C-alpha positions in Angstrom: -19.4 42.2 22.0 -18.1 40.9 18.8 -14.3 41.2 18.5 -12.4 42.2 15.4 -9.2 40.6 16.7 -7.5 38.4 14.1 -5.5 36.3 16.6 -6.3 34.6 19.9 -3.6 36.6 21.6 -5.0 39.9 20.4 -8.5 38.8 21.5 -7.2 38.0 25.0 -5.2 41.2 25.2 -8.3 43.3 24.5 -10.3 41.8 27.3 -10.5 43.3 30.8 -8.2 41.5 33.2 -10.9 39.5 35.1 -12.5 38.3 31.8 -9.1 37.6 30.3 -8.2 35.4 33.3 -11.4 33.4 33.0 -11.3 33.0 29.3 -7.6 31.9 29.4 -8.3 29.4 32.2 -11.1 27.8 30.1 -9.1 28.0 27.0 -6.3 26.0 28.7 -8.7 23.3 29.6 -10.0 23.2 26.0 -6.5 23.0 24.6 -5.4 20.3 27.0 -8.3 18.1 26.1 -8.9 18.9 22.4 -8.5 15.8 20.2 -6.0 16.0 17.4 -7.2 17.5 14.2 -9.2 20.5 15.4 -7.8 23.9 14.7 -7.9 27.0 17.0 -8.6 30.2 15.3 -10.6 33.5 15.5 -14.0 33.4 13.8 -17.3 35.0 14.3 -15.6 37.3 16.8 -14.6 34.5 19.2 -12.1 31.8 19.8 -13.1 28.8 17.8 -12.0 25.1 17.6 -13.1 23.7 14.2 -12.8 20.9 11.8 -10.7 22.2 8.9 -12.5 22.3 5.5 -9.8 20.0 4.2 -11.3 17.3 6.5 -15.0 18.2 6.5 -15.4 19.1 2.9 -17.8 21.8 1.8 -20.0 23.2 4.5 -23.3 25.0 4.1 -21.7 28.4 4.8 -18.2 27.8 3.5 -16.7 28.1 7.0 -14.9 25.4 9.0 -17.3 23.2 11.0 -17.3 24.5 14.6 -16.8 22.1 17.5 -16.1 24.4 20.5 -16.0 28.2 20.8 -15.2 30.5 23.6 -16.3 34.1 23.8 -16.7 37.2 26.0 -20.2 38.4 25.5 -21.8 41.6 26.8 -23.1 40.3 30.1 -21.3 36.9 30.4 -18.7 34.5 29.0 -19.9 31.7 26.7 -18.5 28.3 26.0 -20.2 26.7 23.0 -20.0 22.9 23.0 -21.5 21.6 19.7 -20.9 18.0 20.7 -23.6 18.3 23.4 -26.2 19.6 20.9 -28.9 17.0 20.5 -28.6 13.5 22.1 -25.8 14.5 24.5 -27.5 17.5 26.0 -29.4 15.8 28.9 -26.5 13.7 29.9 -24.2 16.7 29.9 -26.7 18.7 32.0 -26.8 15.9 34.5 -23.0 15.6 34.7 -22.6 19.3 35.2 -25.4 19.7 37.8 -24.1 16.6 39.7 -21.0 18.8 40.6 -23.3 21.2 42.6 -22.7 24.1 40.2 -25.5 26.0 38.7 -25.8 25.4 34.9 -26.9 28.3 32.8 -27.2 26.8 29.3 -28.9 27.2 26.0 -28.8 24.4 23.5 -25.0 24.2 23.2 -24.0 27.5 25.0 -22.8 27.3 28.6 -22.9 30.8 30.1 -20.6 31.7 33.0 -18.9 34.7 34.6 -15.7 33.1 36.0 -13.8 29.8 35.4 -14.9 28.6 38.9 -18.5 28.6 37.7 -17.6 25.6 35.5 -16.7 22.1 36.6 -13.6 22.1 34.4 -13.1 18.4 34.6 -16.6 17.9 33.1 -15.8 20.5 30.4 -12.5 18.8 29.7 -14.1 15.4 29.3 -16.8 16.9 27.0 -14.2 18.6 24.8 -12.2 15.3 24.6 -15.4 13.2 23.8 -15.4 13.5 20.0 -12.5 12.9 17.6 -12.8 14.8 14.4 -14.0 11.7 12.6 -16.6 11.0 15.4 -17.8 14.6 15.3 -18.1 14.6 11.5 -20.1 11.3 11.6 -22.4 12.9 14.2 -23.0 16.0 12.1 -23.6 14.0 8.9 -26.1 11.7 10.7 -27.9 14.7 12.1 -28.1 16.2 8.6 -29.4 12.9 7.1 -26.4 11.7 5.3 
């Protein structure tokens, strides 16, 4: 389900009520915890929180460097947390599972059906974890420079 919406508001408006409520609740947590410098936008058919090109410099695909994304997929909702990719993944998994909730996760994608499926405090702390400068350093180190 890739949206063609050009604004976050239009994206939310096109979702069925139950999905809109869940996405809006998780979005509120992201916005409340997002470090200064990331920008919210629509990209790739989902709500994205990215490092502006003016901060990151040129990227391999010419697009802003994604930090967090939120999407309504065909069979579930997805929260992409690029900060957990790599060395943070196991620690994040342990923190999530310690809450007693079942984690359905790929490498950086946490799948859920409703906001209550997520420990929103854990999500908030993860979103707040990396300043733009920290995230850029992590990405550059992973890419060897």
